[in-house]
C-alpha positions as CSV (number, residue, x, y, z in Angstrom):
1,M,12.1,3.1,-21.6
2,S,9.6,0.3,-19.8
3,T,6.5,1.8,-19.8
4,H,3.5,0.6,-17.4
5,N,0.9,0.9,-15.9
6,S,-0.7,0.4,-12.7
7,P,-4.0,1.2,-11.6
8,A,-4.1,4.3,-9.9
9,T,-6.4,3.2,-7.4
10,Q,-3.8,1.2,-6.2
11,P,-1.5,2.6,-3.1
12,L,1.9,2.9,-4.9
13,N,4.9,3.6,-2.1
14,E,7.3,4.8,-4.9
15,Q,10.1,4.9,-2.7
16,L,10.0,1.6,-2.8
17,L,9.8,0.4,-6.3
18,V,12.6,2.7,-6.6
19,D,14.9,1.1,-4.4
20,A,13.9,-2.3,-5.6
21,L,14.1,-1.3,-9.2
22,R,17.7,0.5,-8.8
23,N,19.2,-2.1,-6.2
24,A,18.6,-4.7,-9.8
25,D,20.0,-2.1,-11.8
26,P,21.5,1.1,-10.3
27,D,21.4,3.2,-13.7
28,A,16.9,2.9,-13.6
29,T,15.6,5.3,-14.0
30,V,12.5,5.7,-12.4
31,S,9.0,8.2,-12.3
32,I,5.4,7.6,-10.7
33,E,2.6,9.9,-12.7
34,S,0.8,10.5,-9.3
35,A,-2.6,11.2,-11.0
36,T,-2.4,8.6,-13.5
37,G,-0.5,6.0,-11.5
38,Q,1.7,5.4,-14.3
39,L,4.9,4.1,-14.4
40,N,8.3,5.3,-16.7
41,V,11.6,2.8,-16.2
42,S,14.4,3.6,-18.5
43,T,17.3,0.5,-17.9
44,V,18.3,-2.1,-18.8
45,L,16.2,-5.1,-17.5
46,S,13.8,-7.0,-20.4
47,Q,10.4,-6.4,-19.6
48,H,10.4,-9.3,-18.3
49,D,12.7,-8.7,-15.5
50,I,11.1,-5.4,-14.2
51,L,7.7,-7.1,-14.4
52,E,9.3,-10.2,-12.2
53,I,10.0,-7.6,-9.8
54,L,6.7,-5.2,-9.7
55,G,5.3,-8.4,-9.3
56,G,7.2,-9.7,-5.8
57,L,6.0,-6.2,-4.6
58,G,2.9,-7.3,-5.7
59,V,1.8,-5.1,-7.4
60,L,-0.3,-5.1,-10.7
61,A,1.6,-4.2,-13.7
62,A,1.0,-4.3,-17.8
63,P,3.5,-3.2,-20.2
64,T,1.7,0.1,-22.8
65,D,2.3,0.6,-26.0
66,S,2.3,4.3,-25.8
67,H,5.6,5.2,-25.2
68,P,7.5,5.1,-28.7
69,D,10.5,2.5,-28.1
70,A,7.4,0.0,-26.1
71,G,8.7,-2.8,-27.6
72,H,12.3,-2.7,-27.1
73,Q,14.5,-5.2,-24.6
74,G,16.7,-3.7,-22.2
75,G,19.3,-2.1,-23.4
76,Q,18.4,-1.8,-26.8
77,C,17.9,1.2,-29.0
78,C,17.3,2.0,-32.7
79,G,18.3,5.6,-31.8
80,S,15.5,7.5,-32.0
81,C,14.2,8.1,-28.9
82,G,17.2,11.3,-29.4
C-alpha cells in the first residue's frame, strides 16, 4: 500500500489516475479521499514508479507516513497489515 498526499485544491480526475496506475499494474486498487485529496494505492509498483506515473499526469504527490506499511517497497509485505 502506498499513500500519497495531493493538495486538496489540485483538481483530480480519479478515473484518469486509476487508469494510469492500472495500466502499469492491472491488479492495483486505487482510492482518493475527496475531502483531503489523499490517494491510497495497493500495488506491486514501487513508490518511485507511482510518483513517476502521477508526475506524468501533472499530479504533485508525496508519500506519507500515515499508513502502517509506509516505506514498503512494491510487493513486499511484513504480514502485519491484516
